[in-house]
C-alpha positions as CSV (number, residue, x, y, z in Angstrom):
1,T,-43.8,-30.2,1.7
2,V,-40.5,-31.2,3.0
3,M,-37.5,-29.9,1.1
4,Q,-34.3,-31.9,1.5
5,V,-31.4,-29.6,2.2
6,S,-28.0,-31.1,2.4
7,V,-24.6,-29.9,3.2
8,I,-22.7,-29.8,-0.1
9,N,-19.3,-28.9,1.1
10,T,-17.4,-28.3,4.4
11,V,-14.3,-26.1,4.2
12,D,-11.5,-26.6,6.6
13,T,-10.3,-23.0,6.9
14,S,-7.4,-23.7,9.4
15,H,-8.4,-20.5,11.2
16,E,-6.9,-20.6,14.6
17,D,-10.0,-19.2,16.4
18,M,-13.8,-18.7,15.9
19,I,-15.0,-17.9,12.4
20,H,-17.4,-14.9,12.5
21,D,-18.4,-14.6,8.8
22,A,-18.2,-16.5,5.5
23,Q,-19.3,-15.0,2.2
24,M,-19.4,-16.4,-1.3
25,D,-18.5,-14.0,-4.1
26,Y,-20.9,-13.1,-6.9
27,Y,-20.1,-16.1,-9.0
28,G,-20.0,-18.6,-6.1
29,T,-16.4,-19.5,-7.0
30,R,-14.7,-18.0,-4.0
31,L,-15.3,-18.0,-0.3
32,A,-14.1,-15.3,2.1
33,T,-13.9,-16.1,5.8
34,C,-12.9,-14.0,8.8
35,S,-12.0,-14.9,12.4
36,S,-10.9,-13.9,15.9
37,D,-7.4,-15.0,14.8
38,R,-7.3,-11.5,13.1
39,T,-7.1,-12.9,9.5
40,V,-9.3,-12.9,6.4
41,K,-8.9,-15.9,4.2
42,I,-10.1,-16.4,0.6
43,F,-10.6,-19.9,-0.9
44,D,-11.2,-21.1,-4.4
45,V,-14.2,-23.4,-4.0
46,R,-14.8,-24.2,-7.7
47,N,-15.8,-27.8,-8.5
48,G,-16.1,-28.7,-4.8
49,G,-12.4,-27.9,-4.2
50,Q,-11.0,-25.6,-1.5
51,I,-7.8,-24.0,-2.3
52,L,-6.5,-21.2,0.0
53,V,-5.7,-18.3,-2.4
54,A,-5.1,-15.5,0.1
55,D,-4.4,-15.0,3.7
56,L,-5.0,-11.3,4.4
57,R,-3.3,-9.9,7.5
58,G,-3.8,-6.3,8.5
59,H,-6.3,-6.3,11.3
60,E,-5.2,-6.2,15.0
61,G,-8.3,-7.7,16.5
62,P,-11.1,-10.2,15.8
63,V,-12.5,-9.6,12.3
64,W,-16.3,-9.7,12.4
65,Q,-17.5,-9.4,8.9
66,V,-16.5,-9.5,5.2
67,A,-18.3,-8.3,2.1
68,W,-17.6,-8.7,-1.6
69,A,-18.1,-5.8,-4.0
70,H,-19.8,-6.4,-7.4
71,P,-17.3,-7.9,-9.8
72,M,-17.7,-5.1,-12.4
73,Y,-15.4,-3.2,-10.1
74,G,-12.8,-6.0,-10.0
75,N,-12.1,-8.4,-7.1
76,I,-12.7,-6.3,-4.0
77,L,-13.4,-7.4,-0.5
78,A,-14.1,-5.3,2.6
79,S,-13.5,-6.4,6.2
80,C,-14.3,-4.9,9.5
81,S,-12.8,-5.6,12.9
82,Y,-12.8,-5.0,16.7
83,D,-9.6,-3.0,16.0
84,R,-11.9,-0.1,14.8
85,K,-10.7,-0.5,11.2
86,V,-12.4,-1.2,7.9
87,I,-10.0,-2.5,5.3
88,V,-10.8,-2.7,1.6
89,W,-8.7,-5.3,-0.2
90,K,-8.2,-5.6,-3.9
91,E,-6.7,-8.3,-6.1
92,E,-4.3,-7.0,-8.8
93,N,-2.5,-9.6,-11.0
94,G,-3.3,-12.5,-8.7
95,S,-2.1,-10.8,-5.4
96,W,-4.3,-9.2,-2.8
97,D,-3.4,-5.8,-1.3
98,K,-5.0,-3.1,0.8
99,M,-6.8,-0.6,-1.4
100,Y,-8.0,1.5,1.5
101,E,-8.0,1.6,5.3
102,Y,-10.6,3.5,7.1
103,T,-10.0,4.5,10.8
104,G,-12.8,7.0,11.4
105,H,-14.5,5.3,14.3
106,E,-13.8,5.2,18.1
107,S,-15.0,1.7,18.7
108,S,-15.4,-1.8,17.2
109,M,-16.5,-1.9,13.5
110,N,-19.2,-4.5,13.4
111,S,-20.7,-4.6,9.9
112,V,-19.8,-3.7,6.3
113,C,-22.1,-3.9,3.3
114,W,-21.6,-2.8,-0.3
115,G,-24.4,-0.8,-1.9
116,P,-26.0,-1.9,-5.2
117,Y,-23.5,-1.6,-8.1
118,D,-25.7,1.1,-9.7
119,F,-24.4,3.5,-7.1
120,G,-20.7,2.8,-7.8
121,L,-18.4,1.5,-5.0
122,I,-20.2,2.6,-1.8
123,L,-19.7,0.9,1.5
124,A,-21.9,1.2,4.6
125,C,-20.1,0.5,7.9
126,G,-21.7,0.2,11.4
127,S,-19.8,0.7,14.6
128,S,-20.1,0.2,18.3
129,D,-19.6,3.9,18.8
130,G,-23.2,4.3,17.5
131,A,-22.2,5.9,14.2
132,I,-22.6,4.6,10.6
133,S,-20.1,5.7,7.9
134,L,-20.7,5.7,4.1
135,L,-17.5,5.4,2.1
136,T,-17.7,6.2,-1.6
137,F,-14.8,5.5,-4.0
138,T,-14.3,8.6,-6.1
139,G,-11.4,7.3,-8.2
140,E,-7.6,8.0,-8.0
141,Q,-7.3,6.3,-4.6
142,Q,-9.7,8.8,-3.2
143,W,-12.7,7.9,-0.9
144,D,-15.4,10.3,0.2
145,V,-16.6,9.8,3.8
146,K,-20.1,10.7,5.1
147,K,-20.9,9.9,8.7
148,I,-24.2,9.5,10.5
149,S,-23.4,10.1,14.1
150,N,-25.6,8.7,16.8
151,A,-27.4,6.4,14.4
152,H,-28.0,4.0,17.3
153,T,-27.2,4.9,20.9
154,I,-24.7,2.4,22.4
155,G,-23.9,0.9,19.0
156,C,-24.8,-0.3,15.5
157,N,-24.5,-4.0,14.9
158,A,-25.6,-4.4,11.3
159,V,-26.2,-2.6,8.0
160,S,-27.9,-3.9,4.8
161,W,-28.7,-2.0,1.6
162,A,-32.0,-1.9,-0.1
163,P,-32.1,-3.0,-3.8
164,A,-31.5,0.0,-6.1
165,V,-34.8,-0.2,-7.9
166,V,-37.9,1.3,-6.2
167,P,-40.3,-1.5,-5.4
168,G,-42.9,-2.1,-8.1
169,S,-41.0,-0.2,-10.8
170,L,-40.9,-3.2,-13.0
171,V,-44.7,-3.4,-12.8
172,D,-45.6,0.2,-13.4
173,Q,-42.6,1.8,-15.2
174,P,-43.3,3.7,-18.4
175,S,-41.1,2.2,-21.1
176,G,-37.9,4.0,-21.9
177,Q,-37.9,5.8,-18.6
178,K,-34.9,5.3,-16.2
179,P,-35.9,3.6,-13.0
180,N,-36.1,5.8,-10.0
181,Y,-33.0,5.1,-7.9
182,V,-33.0,6.0,-4.3
183,K,-30.1,5.1,-1.9
184,R,-31.6,3.4,1.1
185,F,-30.3,1.0,3.7
186,V,-31.4,-0.6,7.0
187,S,-29.5,-0.8,10.3
188,G,-29.9,-2.6,13.6
189,G,-28.5,-1.6,17.0
190,C,-28.1,-1.9,20.7
191,D,-31.1,0.4,21.2
192,N,-33.3,-2.5,20.1
193,L,-34.3,-0.6,17.0
194,V,-34.3,-1.3,13.3
195,K,-33.8,2.0,11.4
196,L,-34.2,2.9,7.7
197,W,-32.0,5.6,6.2
198,K,-32.2,7.3,2.9
199,E,-30.2,9.9,1.0
200,E,-31.8,13.2,0.2
201,D,-29.8,15.9,-1.6
202,G,-26.5,14.2,-0.7
203,Q,-27.4,14.0,3.0
204,W,-28.4,10.9,4.9
205,K,-31.7,11.1,6.9
206,E,-33.4,8.7,9.2
207,D,-36.5,7.6,7.3
208,Q,-38.2,5.1,9.6
209,K,-37.8,3.6,13.1
210,L,-39.1,0.0,13.4
211,E,-39.8,-1.1,16.9
212,A,-40.6,-4.8,17.9
213,H,-37.5,-6.3,19.5
214,S,-37.0,-6.2,23.2
215,D,-33.2,-6.6,23.1
216,W,-30.2,-5.8,20.9
217,V,-30.8,-6.2,17.2
218,R,-28.0,-8.4,16.0
219,D,-28.6,-8.5,12.2
220,V,-30.8,-7.0,9.5
221,G,-31.2,-8.1,5.9
222,W,-33.0,-6.2,3.2
223,A,-34.4,-8.9,0.8
224,P,-33.3,-8.7,-2.9
225,S,-36.1,-7.3,-5.1
226,I,-37.3,-9.0,-8.2
227,G,-39.3,-5.9,-9.2
228,L,-42.4,-6.8,-7.1
229,P,-44.3,-4.1,-5.2
230,T,-43.4,-5.3,-1.7
231,S,-40.3,-4.5,0.2
232,T,-39.1,-7.0,2.8
233,I,-36.6,-6.8,5.7
234,A,-35.6,-9.5,8.1
235,S,-34.3,-8.6,11.6
236,C,-33.0,-10.8,14.4
237,S,-32.1,-10.1,18.0
238,Q,-30.6,-11.1,21.3
239,D,-34.3,-11.6,22.3
240,G,-34.4,-14.8,20.2
241,R,-36.9,-13.4,17.8
242,V,-36.8,-13.0,14.1
243,F,-39.2,-10.5,12.5
244,I,-40.1,-10.2,8.8
245,W,-41.0,-6.6,8.0
246,T,-43.0,-5.8,4.9
247,C,-44.0,-2.6,3.2
248,E,-46.6,-2.6,0.5
249,D,-46.8,1.1,-0.3
250,P,-44.3,2.7,-2.6
251,T,-43.7,5.7,-0.3
252,G,-42.2,3.2,2.2
253,N,-43.9,4.6,5.2
254,T,-45.9,1.7,6.6
255,W,-43.9,-1.3,7.7
256,T,-45.7,-4.3,9.3
257,P,-43.8,-6.8,11.4
258,K,-44.6,-10.5,11.4
259,L,-42.9,-12.8,13.9
260,L,-41.1,-15.6,12.0
261,H,-40.2,-17.5,15.1
262,K,-39.1,-17.2,18.7
263,F,-35.9,-19.2,19.3
264,V,-34.7,-20.2,22.7
265,D,-31.3,-18.5,22.2
266,V,-29.8,-15.3,20.7
267,V,-30.1,-15.2,16.9
268,W,-26.9,-13.9,15.4
269,H,-27.5,-13.7,11.6
270,V,-30.2,-13.6,8.9
271,S,-29.4,-14.1,5.2
272,W,-31.6,-14.0,2.1
273,S,-31.3,-16.2,-0.9
274,I,-30.6,-14.4,-4.2
275,T,-34.2,-14.5,-5.2
276,G,-35.2,-13.2,-1.8
277,N,-37.7,-16.0,-1.0
278,I,-35.7,-18.2,1.4
279,L,-34.2,-16.9,4.6
280,A,-31.4,-18.6,6.4
281,V,-31.3,-18.0,10.2
282,S,-28.3,-18.9,12.4
283,G,-28.4,-18.7,16.2
284,G,-26.8,-19.4,19.5
285,D,-27.9,-23.1,19.4
286,N,-25.3,-23.6,16.5
287,K,-28.1,-24.4,14.1
288,V,-28.9,-22.9,10.7
289,T,-32.5,-23.1,9.7
290,L,-34.1,-22.2,6.3
291,W,-37.5,-20.5,6.1
292,K,-39.9,-20.0,3.3
293,E,-43.1,-18.0,2.9
294,S,-46.0,-20.1,1.9
295,M,-48.9,-19.0,-0.4
296,D,-51.0,-17.9,2.6
297,G,-48.3,-15.6,3.9
298,Q,-47.1,-17.9,6.8
299,W,-43.4,-18.5,7.2
300,A,-42.5,-22.2,7.6
301,C,-39.2,-23.9,8.4
302,I,-38.1,-26.0,5.4
303,S,-34.9,-27.4,6.8
304,D,-32.7,-27.7,9.8
305,V,-29.0,-28.0,9.2
306,S,-26.9,-28.6,12.4
307,K,-23.6,-27.0,12.0
308,G,-20.8,-29.5,11.9
309,Q,-23.1,-32.5,11.5
310,G,-24.8,-31.7,8.3
311,A,-27.8,-33.5,9.6
312,V,-31.1,-32.5,8.1
313,S,-34.4,-33.3,9.7
314,S,-37.7,-32.9,8.0
315,I,-39.9,-29.9,8.7
316,T,-42.2,-31.9,10.9
317,D,-39.4,-32.9,13.3
318,T,-38.1,-29.4,13.3
319,Q,-41.4,-27.9,14.3
320,Q,-42.0,-30.5,17.0
321,S,-38.6,-29.9,18.5
322,E,-39.0,-26.1,18.4
323,Q,-42.5,-25.9,19.8
C-alpha cells in the first residue's frame, strides 16, 4: 500500500549556515534547530506558525545536535558542538539561559541524548575523543559526571537511550510490582561498531558489541517500546547501509541484524516515530525516506520526501529508482 506523506510545514530558520539538527519538543509545539553558524534557535510552531522565541548563543563552533528533556523537568534543551562543549539551556519566566556548561572532553561533542524521565535528568554525550559522558542533575545546580573512556576508538558519533521498561514487562509483569528499570543506551562510532552499555552498581559496563557496518557508524536509534517483548535498534553508516537490530530474549544477549537498505551515499541520521514502527532515514542524497515493517517482517519504503521540494513519490517509484 502506498502511504501519502506530505510536507506539512517548512520553517525558514534564517540560520546563516548549514542546519545539522532539528528537534520537536514533547508536545510538538516548539522546534529547536542548530547550525554551523554556532547558534541554537527555538521556534513556536503551533497552528502552522513559526515564531522565533529564542536565539541561543554560547557555542564557539558548529552545533551538531540538540535534545529536549522531558517537560516534567521544565523547558530544558541540551546542545553539543565542535567547540568541545555541551550546554544545557533552561527557560525561566520566558527567557532562556545556560543551566550548565560541560567541558570535560578533548574533542568535538557529537551527540546528546536525554535518558527516560524515570531516571531523572540524565544526559548521555558522545565525543570525537572516543569517550562518552553521563551527566546527572543532582539538584542545587549540581551535576554528577560519569565518564566511559575509550568507548569507541577514534570517536563516538551517536548515543541513544533504551526505553526504561524492560522489554515484555507489560506482557508478563505480576500486578502491583514495580517494573524492572535498567539504564541502558546504545552508541555508534568511528570503529564501525554499535555498542550497548548498561549500568551495574552505579558503574557503566559494555554490554554488547554489534558488528555489521564496514565504515563509521553515523547514527543509532533505540526504538521506543510499547511493552512488547522485542527490542529494536536502527543504525546507519558511512557505508550507506541501514541495519535494524532486533533482540527477542529478555536477557538482551542475542541481537540479529537485518539490512533495511543499501543507499548509494552516506546515511547521516535515523529517527523513530513515537510508536516505534516507522523509521525516518536521511542521507547524503538530501532525501528523507520513511520505512515501515510489514507483517512478514520485511521493511519497505513507504515514502520519499525530497528535502526542499516536498515531492512525494509512491513506493513503487521509490523502489525502482533505488534498485
